[in-house]
Backbone bond lengths (Angstrom), bond angles and torsions (degrees), N, CA, C in turn:
res aa  C-N    CA-C-N  psi(-1)  N-CA   C-N-CA  omega(-1)  CA-C   N-CA-C  phi
1 M - - - 1.475 - - 1.526 109.83 -
2 S 1.279 114.45 131.10 1.469 118.24 -178.84 1.520 110.12 -126.63
3 T 1.302 114.14 152.46 1.463 120.71 -179.36 1.509 109.05 -120.43
4 D 1.307 115.87 129.40 1.461 120.12 177.85 1.533 109.72 -79.46
5 I 1.268 116.78 130.75 1.440 123.01 178.57 1.530 108.59 -103.79
6 I 1.319 115.48 119.42 1.469 121.02 -179.28 1.510 107.62 -101.81
7 S 1.261 116.32 119.51 1.482 119.83 179.07 1.516 109.02 -108.86
8 A 1.317 114.77 139.98 1.469 120.08 178.88 1.517 109.32 -78.85
9 T 1.289 115.16 115.86 1.466 119.86 -179.28 1.517 113.08 -99.63
10 T 1.324 113.44 -14.37 1.477 116.85 179.55 1.524 109.76 -118.36
11 A 1.284 116.01 136.98 1.466 121.54 179.62 1.513 109.88 -82.16
12 G 1.320 115.83 156.55 1.460 120.42 177.46 1.520 110.66 -71.91
13 P 1.301 115.56 174.29 1.481 119.39 -179.23 1.515 112.02 -63.52
14 S 1.289 116.44 137.06 1.463 121.86 -178.73 1.523 109.93 -92.80
15 L 1.324 115.53 138.27 1.458 119.70 177.75 1.514 111.78 -64.88
16 R 1.353 115.96 -24.31 1.456 119.17 -179.92 1.527 111.19 -67.03
17 D 1.366 115.58 -25.72 1.458 118.99 -179.79 1.535 112.83 -84.98
18 T 1.326 116.15 -5.62 1.467 120.48 179.92 1.520 110.24 -81.56
19 A 1.320 115.43 130.20 1.472 119.19 -178.37 1.517 110.91 -69.04
20 R 1.300 116.41 140.95 1.468 121.17 177.97 1.533 110.67 -68.79
21 V 1.306 113.94 153.81 1.454 118.50 172.74 1.519 108.21 -68.11
22 P 1.334 118.70 127.20 1.475 119.46 -178.60 1.540 111.05 -58.82
23 L 1.312 114.48 141.94 1.466 118.77 -179.61 1.529 111.35 -60.97
24 S 1.319 116.69 -34.59 1.473 119.84 179.29 1.521 110.06 -61.86
25 R 1.325 117.64 -35.97 1.468 120.45 178.25 1.514 110.83 -69.05
26 L 1.332 116.59 -38.97 1.465 120.27 177.57 1.531 110.77 -62.76
27 V 1.330 115.82 -39.48 1.466 119.70 179.42 1.532 109.07 -65.11
28 R 1.327 117.76 -42.17 1.467 120.08 178.48 1.532 110.93 -63.28
29 V 1.326 116.60 -37.94 1.466 119.89 177.93 1.521 110.51 -63.36
30 E 1.332 116.84 -43.63 1.459 119.94 -179.24 1.531 111.16 -66.40
31 L 1.325 117.21 -37.40 1.464 119.96 175.26 1.518 110.65 -64.33
32 R 1.333 116.52 -39.52 1.476 120.22 178.98 1.505 111.09 -66.64
33 K 1.334 117.63 -37.83 1.464 120.96 -179.89 1.525 111.93 -64.01
34 M 1.327 117.23 -32.44 1.457 120.05 179.34 1.516 111.43 -69.56
35 V 1.319 117.19 -24.71 1.455 120.89 179.98 1.525 111.87 -92.26
36 D 1.334 116.48 -33.86 1.459 121.53 -174.69 1.522 113.35 -71.19
37 T 1.333 117.04 -35.72 1.459 119.56 -178.52 1.517 110.51 -75.77
38 R 1.317 116.52 147.63 1.470 120.79 -178.28 1.516 111.24 -62.68
39 A 1.339 117.59 -44.69 1.453 120.44 -178.71 1.534 110.80 -63.74
40 G 1.333 116.21 -45.19 1.455 119.52 -179.65 1.514 112.36 -64.38
41 R 1.347 116.75 -40.89 1.463 119.96 -179.16 1.521 111.00 -63.42
42 W 1.323 116.92 -46.47 1.467 119.53 -178.32 1.525 112.19 -69.82
43 L 1.330 116.33 -29.54 1.457 118.50 176.84 1.525 109.98 -66.98
44 L 1.336 118.00 -43.08 1.467 121.15 177.32 1.526 110.37 -61.99
45 V 1.327 116.58 -42.43 1.469 120.08 178.11 1.526 109.86 -62.75
46 A 1.340 117.13 -40.83 1.471 120.04 -179.63 1.526 111.29 -64.48
47 I 1.332 117.13 -40.60 1.466 119.54 -179.82 1.514 110.62 -62.91
48 V 1.337 116.17 -47.36 1.467 119.85 179.29 1.531 110.72 -63.89
49 G 1.340 116.67 -46.34 1.453 120.84 -176.92 1.512 113.05 -62.45
50 L 1.336 115.80 -45.89 1.476 118.88 -178.94 1.520 112.11 -69.46
51 T 1.332 117.05 -32.96 1.462 120.25 176.52 1.524 110.46 -61.37
52 L 1.334 116.01 -48.47 1.464 120.50 -179.39 1.535 111.15 -69.21
53 A 1.341 116.64 -37.93 1.460 119.67 179.64 1.510 111.15 -63.90
54 A 1.335 116.81 -40.53 1.471 119.94 179.61 1.522 110.79 -61.53
55 V 1.332 116.67 -40.84 1.464 120.49 179.03 1.522 111.25 -62.96
56 V 1.334 116.61 -48.43 1.453 120.38 -176.79 1.520 111.47 -64.45
57 L 1.334 116.69 -43.77 1.460 120.59 -179.29 1.513 111.54 -63.06
58 F 1.317 117.12 -42.08 1.465 120.34 -179.66 1.530 109.93 -69.42
59 A 1.326 117.97 -35.88 1.458 120.76 179.71 1.521 111.50 -64.10
60 F 1.337 117.55 -36.42 1.457 120.57 -177.08 1.518 113.59 -90.67
61 F 1.307 117.04 -32.88 1.459 119.06 -172.02 1.534 114.26 -114.56
62 G 1.326 117.74 -5.71 1.458 119.36 178.28 1.511 112.58 -75.70
63 S 1.320 115.87 160.63 1.460 120.72 176.89 1.525 109.38 -66.92
64 D 1.325 116.58 139.91 1.470 120.11 -176.59 1.526 112.13 -59.16
65 G 1.320 116.67 -38.49 1.458 119.31 179.72 1.514 114.27 -68.24
66 D 1.342 116.94 -20.73 1.456 121.37 -179.69 1.517 113.70 -91.57
67 K 1.320 116.96 -6.89 1.478 120.22 -175.98 1.526 110.23 -81.67
68 T 1.326 114.53 74.71 1.456 122.19 174.15 1.514 108.54 -118.02
69 Y 1.324 116.40 165.58 1.467 119.75 -174.93 1.518 111.81 -62.10
70 W 1.324 116.74 -43.71 1.458 117.83 -176.47 1.525 112.11 -70.67
71 N 1.338 117.40 -25.48 1.474 119.36 172.14 1.516 111.84 -71.80
72 F 1.339 116.51 -36.99 1.465 120.01 175.73 1.527 110.27 -64.45
73 V 1.332 117.02 -37.83 1.452 120.30 176.70 1.528 110.65 -63.28
74 G 1.321 116.84 -43.61 1.449 119.77 179.01 1.518 112.57 -63.28
75 I 1.346 116.73 -37.69 1.457 120.64 179.43 1.521 111.08 -67.46
76 T 1.310 117.30 -44.20 1.463 120.62 -178.70 1.517 112.11 -72.51
77 A 1.339 117.20 -26.15 1.472 119.17 -179.81 1.520 111.95 -71.71
78 T 1.335 117.63 -21.72 1.472 120.61 -176.29 1.515 113.37 -64.79
79 P 1.356 120.33 -55.25 1.464 118.18 179.50 1.513 113.17 -64.53
80 Q 1.325 117.64 -34.97 1.455 119.15 176.76 1.515 111.49 -65.65
81 G 1.340 116.57 -35.95 1.462 120.07 178.37 1.507 113.28 -60.24
82 F 1.342 117.30 -30.12 1.456 121.26 177.27 1.522 112.81 -81.15
83 L 1.338 116.78 -36.23 1.454 120.45 -170.91 1.535 114.94 -93.57
84 L 1.323 118.15 -27.72 1.462 119.19 -179.54 1.530 112.86 -61.96
85 P 1.358 120.19 -38.13 1.462 118.16 174.26 1.518 113.31 -60.05
86 V 1.320 116.56 -34.70 1.476 120.12 177.82 1.521 109.97 -64.99
87 L 1.318 116.45 -37.92 1.471 120.60 176.45 1.519 110.50 -60.42
88 G 1.338 116.60 -43.52 1.456 119.73 177.90 1.520 112.35 -64.66
89 I 1.322 116.94 -37.73 1.466 120.60 179.37 1.527 111.10 -64.57
90 L 1.328 116.99 -50.61 1.471 120.28 -176.19 1.517 112.24 -64.04
91 S 1.323 116.79 -27.55 1.460 119.08 -177.51 1.540 111.60 -69.39
92 V 1.332 117.52 -27.75 1.474 119.27 -175.10 1.531 113.05 -108.58
93 T 1.328 117.61 -9.67 1.472 118.50 -178.35 1.539 113.14 -101.49
94 S 1.302 118.00 -5.55 1.467 119.94 -174.62 1.527 111.30 -61.39
95 E 1.345 118.08 -41.70 1.463 120.62 -178.98 1.522 111.97 -63.80
96 W 1.334 117.04 -26.92 1.457 120.11 -175.20 1.527 112.33 -98.79
97 S 1.337 116.75 -35.11 1.454 119.14 178.24 1.530 112.23 -76.15
98 Q 1.335 115.91 -35.69 1.459 120.92 -177.78 1.527 112.37 -101.41
99 R 1.352 116.93 5.09 1.461 122.78 177.56 1.524 113.03 55.70
100 T 1.325 116.33 43.46 1.465 120.16 176.07 1.517 112.16 -107.98
101 G 1.319 116.66 9.71 1.445 120.89 -177.52 1.508 113.38 -63.58
102 L 1.347 116.80 -34.22 1.446 120.61 -178.35 1.520 109.91 -62.58
103 V 1.332 117.04 -38.64 1.460 120.82 177.85 1.525 110.63 -70.24
104 T 1.347 116.11 -48.00 1.467 119.72 -177.14 1.514 112.20 -59.98
105 F 1.314 116.62 -47.88 1.454 120.09 -174.60 1.538 113.02 -85.09
106 T 1.305 116.72 -4.35 1.472 119.52 168.35 1.520 109.67 -82.60
107 L 1.337 115.44 -42.97 1.458 118.94 177.87 1.530 111.63 -68.56
108 E 1.311 117.33 -32.60 1.470 121.79 174.72 1.531 107.70 -135.32
109 P 1.341 117.90 93.21 1.476 120.82 -174.39 1.523 114.41 -65.28
110 H 1.323 117.95 -22.23 1.454 120.30 -178.53 1.526 109.21 -81.20
111 R 1.314 116.27 98.27 1.456 120.81 -174.72 1.522 112.77 -62.87
112 G 1.322 115.70 -31.23 1.455 118.92 179.83 1.526 111.71 -62.96
113 R 1.328 117.78 -37.01 1.457 121.09 177.88 1.538 111.07 -69.15
114 V 1.318 116.69 -35.95 1.453 120.03 176.43 1.544 110.41 -64.69
115 L 1.338 115.77 -43.75 1.467 119.34 178.12 1.520 111.22 -63.85
116 A 1.345 116.33 -40.91 1.451 119.12 178.01 1.529 110.95 -61.66
117 A 1.326 116.96 -39.05 1.467 120.41 178.10 1.515 110.76 -65.77
118 K 1.325 117.69 -38.72 1.454 121.21 179.19 1.531 109.82 -64.97
119 V 1.320 117.87 -44.59 1.458 120.92 -179.66 1.520 109.90 -62.94
120 A 1.349 116.55 -44.71 1.467 119.93 178.43 1.526 111.66 -61.12
121 A 1.330 116.27 -41.29 1.472 120.45 -177.74 1.523 110.64 -64.24
122 V 1.332 117.44 -46.81 1.469 119.20 -177.84 1.518 111.49 -69.95
123 L 1.345 117.43 -31.82 1.465 118.51 176.34 1.525 110.90 -68.81
124 I 1.331 117.03 -37.45 1.461 119.82 175.95 1.525 110.37 -61.49
125 L 1.327 116.18 -46.04 1.475 119.32 177.61 1.534 110.49 -64.40
126 G 1.334 116.76 -40.79 1.457 120.04 -179.53 1.520 111.89 -61.08
127 V 1.326 116.92 -46.05 1.456 120.77 177.66 1.518 110.15 -61.24
128 G 1.341 116.05 -42.24 1.464 119.43 178.48 1.511 112.68 -60.99
129 F 1.334 117.17 -39.93 1.463 119.55 179.26 1.525 111.70 -70.26
130 V 1.323 118.21 -33.50 1.463 119.26 177.04 1.522 110.13 -68.36
131 V 1.336 116.81 -38.72 1.463 119.64 174.57 1.520 110.27 -61.07
132 L 1.334 116.92 -42.53 1.471 120.89 174.75 1.521 111.00 -59.28
133 L 1.331 115.87 -42.40 1.462 120.36 178.56 1.517 111.92 -57.48
134 L 1.341 116.35 -48.48 1.461 121.07 -178.20 1.534 111.13 -65.59
135 A 1.359 115.23 -40.18 1.473 118.57 179.42 1.522 111.29 -68.73
136 A 1.331 116.73 -41.05 1.457 119.87 178.66 1.542 111.21 -64.64
137 A 1.325 115.61 -38.39 1.469 119.73 177.79 1.539 110.52 -64.17
138 A 1.343 116.71 -37.31 1.464 119.53 177.20 1.518 111.18 -64.54
139 G 1.325 115.95 -44.06 1.468 119.35 176.40 1.516 111.74 -62.78
140 G 1.331 116.45 -39.26 1.452 120.29 177.95 1.516 112.20 -64.67
141 N 1.334 116.24 -37.92 1.470 119.30 179.27 1.525 111.29 -65.88
142 V 1.332 116.00 -38.67 1.475 119.79 176.79 1.529 109.86 -64.43
143 L 1.341 115.36 -45.24 1.459 119.54 178.96 1.525 110.94 -63.64
144 G 1.346 116.07 -43.14 1.461 120.25 -179.21 1.519 112.51 -63.18
145 S 1.351 116.47 -40.47 1.461 119.23 179.76 1.529 111.83 -67.38
146 S 1.341 116.23 -32.38 1.467 119.71 176.41 1.521 112.32 -68.99
147 L 1.344 115.50 -20.65 1.464 120.82 178.30 1.516 112.54 -96.70
148 G 1.339 116.49 12.38 1.472 120.41 177.47 1.522 113.77 100.23
149 G 1.323 118.09 9.80 1.456 120.55 -178.19 1.532 112.66 -77.88
150 D 1.314 115.77 172.93 1.462 121.79 -179.31 1.522 111.58 -61.63
151 G 1.348 116.93 -48.72 1.454 120.81 177.08 1.503 116.27 75.16
152 S 1.349 118.18 16.27 1.459 121.76 -178.94 1.539 110.02 -67.58
153 W 1.368 115.26 143.30 1.468 121.49 179.39 1.524 110.16 -112.64
154 A 1.310 119.95 27.04 1.472 123.62 -178.22 1.523 109.45 -69.93
155 F 1.325 115.44 83.18 1.458 120.93 -177.85 1.520 106.82 -157.66
156 G 1.338 117.38 126.21 1.460 120.33 -175.69 1.510 113.48 -123.52
157 V 1.336 114.02 -166.69 1.469 120.79 -177.80 1.518 111.38 -64.70
158 G 1.340 116.42 -37.63 1.450 118.94 179.26 1.514 113.26 -62.72
159 E 1.329 115.89 -42.02 1.467 120.15 178.18 1.525 111.19 -66.95
160 A 1.349 116.32 -40.44 1.461 120.19 178.98 1.540 111.07 -63.24
161 S 1.332 116.07 -38.47 1.460 118.72 178.83 1.529 111.85 -64.97
162 R 1.328 116.87 -31.67 1.464 120.01 176.17 1.534 110.38 -65.89
163 V 1.340 115.74 -41.10 1.467 119.38 178.68 1.517 110.56 -61.92
164 F 1.332 117.07 -44.98 1.461 120.04 178.95 1.533 110.27 -61.45
165 L 1.330 116.70 -44.85 1.458 120.06 -179.37 1.517 111.97 -62.49
166 L 1.330 116.05 -44.07 1.463 121.42 -178.90 1.512 111.15 -61.71
167 Q 1.335 117.51 -48.01 1.453 120.76 -176.25 1.530 111.54 -71.54
168 L 1.308 117.91 -40.09 1.473 119.90 -178.55 1.523 111.15 -71.54
169 L 1.329 118.30 -30.20 1.473 119.75 174.12 1.525 110.24 -64.30
170 G 1.333 116.77 -41.32 1.455 120.42 176.65 1.520 112.00 -62.55
171 L 1.332 115.65 -40.43 1.456 120.68 178.80 1.525 111.21 -64.27
172 L 1.323 116.52 -44.93 1.477 120.44 178.33 1.524 111.14 -67.93
173 G 1.336 117.18 -32.22 1.459 119.33 175.14 1.509 111.05 -63.78
174 G 1.337 117.62 -39.66 1.462 120.18 174.16 1.512 112.40 -62.38
175 L 1.319 117.04 -40.84 1.461 120.78 175.92 1.523 110.19 -59.54
176 A 1.326 116.72 -41.65 1.454 120.55 -179.17 1.525 111.49 -61.99
177 F 1.322 117.04 -46.29 1.470 120.06 177.65 1.537 110.53 -62.47
178 G 1.336 116.19 -38.32 1.456 119.83 -178.72 1.517 113.41 -63.98
179 V 1.344 117.19 -47.41 1.465 119.52 -176.96 1.521 112.17 -74.60
180 V 1.331 117.78 -23.51 1.458 119.91 177.58 1.531 111.42 -74.80
181 L 1.337 116.34 -43.69 1.471 120.52 -174.60 1.518 113.36 -95.49
182 L 1.338 118.49 -27.97 1.471 123.19 178.70 1.522 111.92 55.21
183 N 1.303 116.56 33.17 1.448 121.64 177.06 1.529 107.27 -147.29
184 S 1.324 116.35 123.85 1.464 120.20 -172.49 1.531 112.75 -60.35
185 A 1.337 116.36 -52.17 1.464 119.23 -176.97 1.511 112.33 -62.68
186 A 1.332 116.61 -46.00 1.464 120.29 -178.67 1.536 110.77 -63.61
187 A 1.315 117.18 -41.74 1.461 120.82 -178.67 1.523 110.98 -66.92
188 I 1.334 118.12 -40.89 1.468 120.90 179.71 1.529 110.34 -64.29
189 V 1.325 116.14 -45.45 1.462 119.67 179.70 1.527 110.63 -62.85
190 A 1.326 117.01 -45.62 1.453 121.26 -178.82 1.520 111.68 -63.95
191 S 1.348 117.53 -37.58 1.463 120.41 -178.85 1.522 112.21 -66.91
192 F 1.331 117.69 -24.00 1.463 120.22 176.86 1.521 111.74 -93.38
193 V 1.334 117.08 -42.11 1.459 121.41 -172.78 1.522 112.82 -74.16
194 L 1.324 118.02 -45.83 1.472 120.24 -175.32 1.524 113.03 -63.48
195 P 1.340 119.89 -48.02 1.468 118.05 176.47 1.519 112.76 -62.70
196 L 1.336 116.54 -37.85 1.471 119.82 178.43 1.511 111.58 -64.41
197 A 1.335 116.35 -44.06 1.461 120.14 179.16 1.527 111.21 -64.43
198 T 1.318 116.81 -40.15 1.464 120.45 179.45 1.532 110.73 -64.80
199 G 1.349 115.97 -43.13 1.467 119.39 178.73 1.517 111.95 -62.46
200 L 1.347 116.27 -42.53 1.468 119.17 178.51 1.534 110.92 -63.65
201 L 1.315 116.64 -39.32 1.474 119.66 -179.20 1.513 111.22 -60.29
202 F 1.331 117.34 -46.58 1.458 120.06 -177.84 1.533 111.58 -72.83
203 N 1.319 117.89 -27.32 1.453 120.25 177.54 1.520 113.19 -77.15
204 L 1.350 117.03 -31.36 1.442 120.91 -175.34 1.538 113.07 -91.42
205 V 1.328 117.37 -17.70 1.470 120.26 179.82 1.526 107.98 -110.87
206 P 1.316 119.01 101.52 1.460 121.58 -176.98 1.515 113.99 -57.99
207 A 1.339 117.29 -31.66 1.450 120.28 -177.46 1.538 111.48 -65.30
208 L 1.327 117.97 -20.72 1.464 121.81 -178.34 1.516 112.53 -96.28
209 A 1.318 117.63 -0.60 1.461 120.06 -173.24 1.525 112.26 -61.80
210 D 1.337 118.12 -37.54 1.448 120.24 -176.98 1.531 113.33 -68.44
211 S 1.315 116.66 -25.43 1.470 119.85 -179.08 1.520 113.48 -97.88
212 A 1.339 117.23 0.89 1.458 121.18 -174.96 1.527 111.37 -60.68
213 A 1.334 117.83 -43.05 1.459 121.47 -175.74 1.523 112.95 -68.04
214 W 1.359 116.58 -15.50 1.461 120.26 -180.00 1.534 111.83 -95.91
215 I 1.319 117.16 -9.91 1.460 120.89 -175.90 1.518 112.02 -124.73
216 D 1.329 116.70 -43.98 1.472 121.38 -176.39 1.523 110.16 -86.08
217 L 1.331 116.86 119.56 1.467 120.46 -176.53 1.525 111.38 -66.62
218 G 1.325 118.23 -36.56 1.449 120.93 179.56 1.520 111.68 -61.68
219 T 1.331 116.45 -40.23 1.467 120.04 178.33 1.524 111.04 -66.32
220 A 1.324 115.85 -42.47 1.474 120.05 -179.24 1.525 111.60 -67.50
221 Q 1.333 117.64 -30.95 1.459 121.08 -179.52 1.516 114.01 -80.79
222 A 1.318 117.63 -5.44 1.461 119.99 -178.35 1.522 112.41 -58.74
223 A 1.332 116.76 -33.22 1.464 119.66 179.24 1.525 111.82 -65.95
224 L 1.331 117.25 -29.59 1.466 120.25 178.76 1.514 111.55 -70.95
225 F 1.322 117.06 -29.26 1.477 120.93 179.29 1.523 111.82 -71.85
226 D 1.328 116.90 -26.24 1.461 121.17 -179.74 1.530 108.35 -83.76
227 F 1.337 116.08 83.03 1.456 120.84 -172.46 1.527 112.64 -64.04
228 Q 1.317 117.42 -25.55 1.465 120.21 -177.66 1.528 112.59 -94.17
229 G 1.324 117.87 -6.06 1.438 120.99 -179.39 1.515 112.61 -91.25
230 T 1.307 115.86 169.67 1.476 122.23 178.44 1.521 108.91 -103.24
231 I 1.310 116.31 131.06 1.454 121.84 179.53 1.523 108.75 -87.49
232 T 1.320 117.12 122.72 1.454 121.18 -178.81 1.520 110.76 -80.00
233 R 1.328 115.37 168.74 1.462 120.44 178.78 1.535 110.36 -63.38
234 A 1.324 116.51 -38.92 1.472 119.78 178.62 1.529 111.20 -63.18
235 E 1.332 117.34 -39.38 1.459 120.79 179.62 1.520 111.35 -67.92
236 W 1.320 118.18 -37.35 1.471 120.47 174.45 1.516 110.50 -63.40
237 L 1.329 117.65 -40.70 1.453 121.39 179.55 1.520 110.66 -65.51
238 Q 1.322 117.51 -41.66 1.462 121.50 177.32 1.538 111.23 -62.09
239 L 1.316 115.87 -40.90 1.465 119.63 177.89 1.521 110.68 -64.35
240 L 1.312 117.68 -39.73 1.464 121.32 178.49 1.526 111.01 -64.28
241 V 1.336 116.53 -45.30 1.456 120.26 -178.26 1.545 112.00 -65.44
242 T 1.304 115.95 -46.12 1.473 118.52 -179.93 1.528 111.49 -66.79
243 S 1.337 116.73 -31.78 1.460 119.73 175.66 1.519 111.68 -65.09
244 L 1.319 115.92 -31.12 1.475 118.98 175.55 1.525 110.25 -61.82
245 W 1.336 117.75 -45.89 1.466 120.85 -176.30 1.526 111.44 -68.33
246 W 1.332 116.09 -40.74 1.473 121.03 -169.02 1.523 114.04 -97.04
247 V 1.332 117.45 -21.88 1.465 118.94 -174.46 1.523 112.23 -121.57
248 W 1.332 116.77 -62.88 1.467 119.44 -166.29 1.520 113.89 -74.27
249 I 1.329 118.56 -42.99 1.467 119.79 178.63 1.529 111.46 -67.99
250 P 1.350 119.57 -47.24 1.476 118.31 175.42 1.530 112.33 -61.47
251 L 1.322 117.73 -36.42 1.462 120.06 179.32 1.520 111.21 -64.71
252 A 1.317 117.26 -42.31 1.460 120.86 177.39 1.510 111.49 -64.87
253 A 1.342 117.30 -42.79 1.465 120.68 178.35 1.514 110.59 -64.56
254 G 1.327 117.23 -38.82 1.458 120.85 178.78 1.510 112.62 -66.31
255 V 1.318 117.02 -38.28 1.488 120.17 177.15 1.520 109.90 -61.44
256 V 1.317 116.63 -44.39 1.474 119.71 177.53 1.515 110.34 -60.13
257 R 1.315 117.70 -41.81 1.451 120.64 179.76 1.531 111.73 -63.48
258 V 1.338 116.65 -43.40 1.472 120.10 179.40 1.535 110.65 -62.95
259 L 1.315 116.76 -40.80 1.460 120.39 -179.48 1.517 113.02 -64.95
260 R 1.332 116.85 -24.46 1.470 120.63 -175.58 1.516 113.55 -111.11
261 A 1.327 118.65 -8.73 1.459 121.48 -173.69 1.525 111.18 -67.44
262 E 1.312 114.90 147.24 1.470 121.11 177.88 1.514 109.29 -81.17
263 L 1.330 116.49 134.82 1.435 122.18 -179.98 1.526 110.54 -86.99
264 K 1.352 115.62 140.21 1.462 120.54 176.91 1.517 108.59 -128.86
265 S 1.309 114.77 136.69 1.473 119.93 -178.08 1.517 112.88 -91.33
266 A 1.343 118.51 -13.25 1.467 120.66 -177.83 1.521 109.60 -156.39
């Protein structure tokens, strides 16, 4: 009696030979996720709705002398400044708050690529919303001038770049809170409470007033709100330093946490 011995001479397929998911596809997936979820969909609707509402209200009820293009830009930038950080938070906390990380990081095991796709997706949306802001402000200025407003268009590329920088810094700040805390509710509360508490501290303690622009992001960003003013070299340096504390260092720490965090399915 003999037994045939079958030996495996060929190895199975290697994961190394499998092509990676293109980053462009990951970005499209992240953009789709922001629309598909109920929270993300209503947040996008709220940003668009409040932007347009701010324009209409200012056009009808604002002082005629104040109805200029750069004032319309400032009015429309306010609601977006509050909501864009929330958009950044929700984009990076969904896998952890809704326990879908196991699915996401199984389909794409390289967490760094997923994070890169999330950052790219929110920046694309952020740029789109700033373009909407500028277009809505233009429409508001036309409407305001037809209602007896000033109608001045004194606004250039330099001022527009400040708006983009201001809004995208807020968006990245939301991302930073999101990746550090990995919890939607906690990150949203912290993103509102901590800057507010810091601003109150520097306003209520006179001895800290001189150092406020180097620590408090709201104080350092004040120069960006003055669209008609000139930003000095010292003010740019203060903005850079405060951005390190509030955006770049927390964002880097949060990325490290995401790369090392334990995934839970339930």
